[in-house]
N, C-alpha and C positions, 0 to 999 in steps of 0.2 A: 186711166188714174189710177198708181196704184195706192192699196191703202196701205197703212201703217198702224198698225195696234198698239199703245199704249203701255209702255215697260212695266210690267208687276213686281214691285220689289220683294214681295213676300216668297218668290220664288228665285232662290240661283241657280244661276248657270254652272255647269261641272267647268271645272278650272280643266285647262290646256296640262296634259301630260307633262310638257317643258317645267310649268309651275311645279306641279309635283315632286317632281326630280329635284328641283333645286333644293327644296326642301327637307328633301331625306339625309344627307349628309351632315348639315344642323341638328336633327336630332341626334342623330346617332355620334356624334361629339359629346354633346351634354349629356348622355347615358355614360358614355366613356369617363369623362370628368367625375359622375357622380361614383360610379365604382370602382373609379383609383383614388380618391377622396375616402369613400368607406374601407378601401382596402389598407390605405394607410390607418386611420385611425385603428382599425381591427385588428391590425397589427403592431399598434404602438401600445394599445392596451394590452395585449398577448407579450408584448416583448417585456414591458413593464410588470405584469404578474410573474411571467418564468425568471426574471431578475429578482425580484421580492422574495420568491421561492426560492431560489438557490442562494440566496445571500441569506435565509436561514429568519427572516422577521417571524415566520408563521410557525418555527421552530416553539413547543410548550416551554415558557418560561417562567408560569409560574401555575400554582394548583391550590388554589383558595375552598377552605373549609371551613363550615358554618354549621351550626344548629347543634351541635356536638356537648355533650354534656360530661357522659360518662366514661364514651369511647375517645381515650386520648389523638388530638390531631396528628400525632406522630403516628400513632399504630396505622391512621388511614391513609397517611402519605408512605409509608413503607409498604402499605399495598398496593397502591398506584406507580411503585416506582418503576416498573416496567414501562410506561408509555411516558415516560419523560423523555426519552428518542424521539420521539414521533412526532411529525406534523399536525398542528392543530385540527386541519382540515380532513388527513386523516383519520382521524380517532375515533373509534366506533361508541358512541355514548354508554349505549346498551351495556357492554363488555364492561365499561368502566363502574357502573350502576351494581352490574354484579360483584366486581371486585369489592365495591364499598361494603356492600351487604353481607360480605362473608361473615363476618361480624355479628354475633345471636345477639349482642346490643341492640344494634341496625334493622329497622323495621322494611328502610325503603330510601331512596336518594334521590334526589334530583339532580341531573348534571350539564350543563350547557356550557356552551361555548362562548368567550367574550375576545373577539378580534381584538389586536393581532394575537397572543399569545398568551392569555390566559385561559385554564379549566376551572369552573366553579362547579363545586360539590357542596348543598345544600343537604345534612343530612337528618333523616325522620327516626329518634331513639324509641326504643319498644318502653313503654312502662310496665315496671314492676310492681304488682298487685299484692302477693302475698310472699311468705318465705316458706317450701317445703321442707320439713322436715323428716329425714328418717335415721334412725343412730344420733350417731353424733354430726351429722351432715344439712348444712341447712343450704337451699339454693333460694338465689331470686327466680320467680315465676311471672308473667304476664296472665293479661285474662284467659288466653288460648291454654294453658297451662304450657307454656315452652319455657325451659331452662333457661335463660337469662346467662346467670353465671353463679357461681358459688360464694355464699354469704363471706366478707372478710372483714377487715380493719377499715379498707377504703368507702363502705357501705354504712359505716359505725351509725351516722345520723337518719339511715332509713325506718321509719314506724311502719311498720307494715305487721298483719298477723300472721301468727305462724298457723301454719298446713299438718296437723297430725291425723294418723291414722291412714297414711298411705300403705297401698299395696308394697311389698316387699322388693319388688324390682321396679318401682315408681319411677326412681330416678333415673336418667340416665346421663349422658353426656352433655357437656353446653351445646346450646342451639338444638338439642331434641325436647320433646314434650313430653310430659309425663305423662304415664301409662297407668291403664285399670281402670277400672268404673269408678273405683274412688276418687282418681284423679279427676275423671271425668264431672262427679259430682263438683268437683271444687270450683275446677273453671266455670260451669255454669251460675255456679253461687256468684264468683265473683264480677263474672261480666252481667249479669241481673242488676249488680251494684254500681258499675260505674258510671249509668247514669241519674245516679243519687250519690251524690259526693259528703253529705251529709251522713248516711248512713253507713258509708263504708267508710269513712275514718273513725268510726265510732266502732269497726269490728277487731278485737283486740285475738281472736284465735277461732279457728275453725277446726272441728274434728269431722274426718269422714269415715270411721271406721265402720259404720252401716252406712251402704252405697245406698240407702235409700231415704237416708235421714242424716242431711247435714246440721248438726249442734254446733250455733253458734256460742261466744262468749264476749261480750261488749267491754268496754273500757268502764274501770269503777263500777263493776256491778258482777258479782260472779254469778249469778245467775246463767243456765245452760240454757238457750232458747232451742228449741226442737222445731226444724224447718220442714220437714221433710224434704223433697225432691221439687220441690218449684213455687211457685210466689215467693220467692224468697223476699223481696223488696216490700210488698206490702203485709207480708207477717212480722217483716221486724219492725216497720211503723207502728205496725197495729201492738206489740208490745210496749214499743216506746210512747204511747197513746195511755194504756194503762196500768204503765207501771207506778206513777204516783197511785192510783188507787189501789193498787195492789199491794202495795206495801204498807198503806195506812191499817188494813188488816194482820199482814205478816212482815215481820221486820224482813224478813232474807228468806229466797227461796234457794231450793238446789237446782228444780226444773221450772220450766214452763214451758208446757206442750202446744205450740200453735200450729197443728198441722189439722183441725175439725173445723168445719163448716160454723162459723158465727158463735164457737165456744172455747174455751180458753181452761188447760188443765193445770195446776201447779203442785207442784210438792212444795211444803215450806222444807227447808233446812234443818238438820239437826240442833235442836237447841233455841232454833228461833221464837221467839216472842209472837203470839199467835192472839190477835185483841178482837175479842168476840167474834171470835168465829170458830164454829166447833170443828175441827177435824175432819169429819165425816165428809164438810163441802169441800173439801180440797184430795178429792180421787188422784190416784198416782196415775192411772189408765182407766178411762171410760167412753162410754160413745163409739162412734164409726169412725177408723180411720181414714182420713181423706189424706192423706200425706202426697 
């Protein structure tokens, strides 16, 4: 008697080779179709891109400049004239930035592409903080001591402190830094006051004749402030806090020396009214110099 085992559906029998052969061509047809469609899509996109490229659609049509106040837009556009014949996607943005930054007024420039045909240039200008004076020449300088430009009528509305006492060869051409130890002292002073605009706005004149002692004069105050070569902001602040108390004793000062720890020395101006204080208590120089 023959025994027939029940079929176990968990196992699949190998398909005959004839079945496998019948499925092969169909698979290749589908793959071929897919490749043809993809080829058509890629080819169409490439053709469209090439047509747009040849049509001039990506030629630079406009250069937008903004952020500039003192550098004329025309001057910046003139510097960028060589790129006007280029294609937008071929432009070297770093090279554009370097061209824009050739003006001493410009500290930095941010350049970007805007499809299909625009170059956008955002200018960051330097901030003049003082006017260096050497003989009859006045130049605008920033906190680093860089000569931005010669002072002239176009800058008549600037209200900046005058920097005196510079070395004889301190001022060079536009775009060059001031030279010498005295110029370095002036730069450190201006940089130290930048975070304190209320103090910087009060400074009328800076004298760096002594490269170890910056002397500052404030608006509407004839007293010369001896600040030494450090702690400029704190020393100006200390004087402003003491000014009322000092003037309650002396009407006007020649100088106030703020270079000493915890002590202030002052000298009354010639002919100043001294009220209730003996002149001996206002020494010209005393104590240990802490400049």
